[in-house]
N, C-alpha and C positions, 0 to 999 in steps of 0.2 A: 389446455388451447392455449397456445403460443403467443403471446401480445408482444408486437414488435412496436418500436417506437422510434421516431426519426430524432436523432441529439445534433447537435453541431459540436464539430471538436478541435481544438486548438492544432494537433499535428495529421487528423486523417478527413479531415473533411468533414463532412453531412454522412452520416452511418444510420443504417437500420439496425437496431438493437432489440435483442429478447428483452422483455421488461423484467424476467427474472434472473438478469443478471445487475439488478442495479442493488450494492450495497447502499445499510443506510447508518448513518453516524449519527447518532442521535445529537450529540455534543460537536459537531464535526470536527475539523483537524484544530491543532494548536496553530491559533494566528485565523483561522478561516472558520471560523463558529457557524457562521449564517451559512455556509455550505454543507447540504448534511447527504446528499445523493449522489454516490460513484459509481464507476464500472471500469473493468481494469482492463484496458487492449496492450494487443501482441502486436508489435512492427510484422512480424512473421507468421500467416497460417501453416506453418511447418509442424512437424509432430514434437520437435524438439521446443519446450518452453527457452524463451531466449531470455540473456542475462538480466536488460532490464525491458518492464512492463512499463504501462503508464495507468496512475490510477485516475482519471478522467472524471469528471464531474459533471454529471447529468443536466445542471441548469445554468451553465455558465461556462460557453466557450474555451476563454483564455483559460480557464484553470484546469491544468495537468502536469501531474507529479511524476517523475521517474521513479520506480520503488524495483526492489529488488528481495529476493529471497534470501535472507540473511545468512541462511547455512551456504551460502555461496558465494559466502566472503569470511565467515568464519564459523566452521565445523560446528566445534560446540558452544554457540550461540542458543543462550537455554535463560531468557529472562524471568526475572523473579520480581512477579509481581501480586497484590495484594486478593485475593479471591473475589471479596465483593466489590473487587474496580471489574470485575469479568460478569456479573450478574446479568447488566441489560444486556448480554448476547444472546440470553435464553440457553436453552438445555442443548449441553452438547456432548460426544464424545471427542478423543483425542486426534480421531481421523477427520473431526469439522473444524477443527481450527486452522487457518490460513495466518501464519505474521511474514508479514511483511514490514520493509523499511524506506525509508524515503531515502532518495541520493540528491547530492549536489553535482551537476556537470557544468562543470568552468569553462571556458575559452579553454585552457590549458587543459586536456582531459585528464593528465598527469595529476592533477590535483581534484580528482573526483573524489568524492566519499560517499558516506551512506551514515545517517543517526541512528546508530545503535540502540541509542537512550531512550529513544521517544518510539516504538514500535507500534505498527498497526495490526490490530488482534481480529481479525475475521472470524466470526460462525458462519460454514459456509451454508448449514443449513438452515440457518432463521434470515442470512444476507444480513446481518447486524455487525456494524465494526464499531471499534473504539482505538483512538488512541491516547499512550498511556507513558508514565515514565517507570522504567526500568529501575528495580533498587538495586542493580549489580552495580557496585561503584567502578570495575573495569570496562565498563562501556560507555566509549565516547559518541558526544554529540556529533563529532568530526572526524569517523575510521576513514584513514585514507587507504583507497581499496586498489592503486595502482603506484603500487612500489614503496617508496617513501616521499612523504612533502619532500618538493627540492625548493 
């Protein structure tokens, strides 16, 4: 049975959302540890997945982060993390994992960046997520995605 709930969002107003679309981050996100439940929203309902999506907190309407599939920014993105950090996600296969990175979109959009160093790893099967720090030395906290920094 599909259970819908109403949530207030920062950019989309009040929406009806399928409760099964909630992703639980047991430890929250870095700097926002008290907020645990999020959903992923898209700007369009088209078939193509947009470049940016929104990680919207379901309990605090003003808390929404732009997120990006890191493969769209760096095709060889493959964060190295300790297996024990993923244990809280439950059992998963490779197809169950969704990896996203947080984006920063300043007023000068040419300085838009993503945080490749601290990805969000989500198990789509259990709807559990974790933010962690990748061990890769070449991943930057502020990786510019629009040309070079001006």
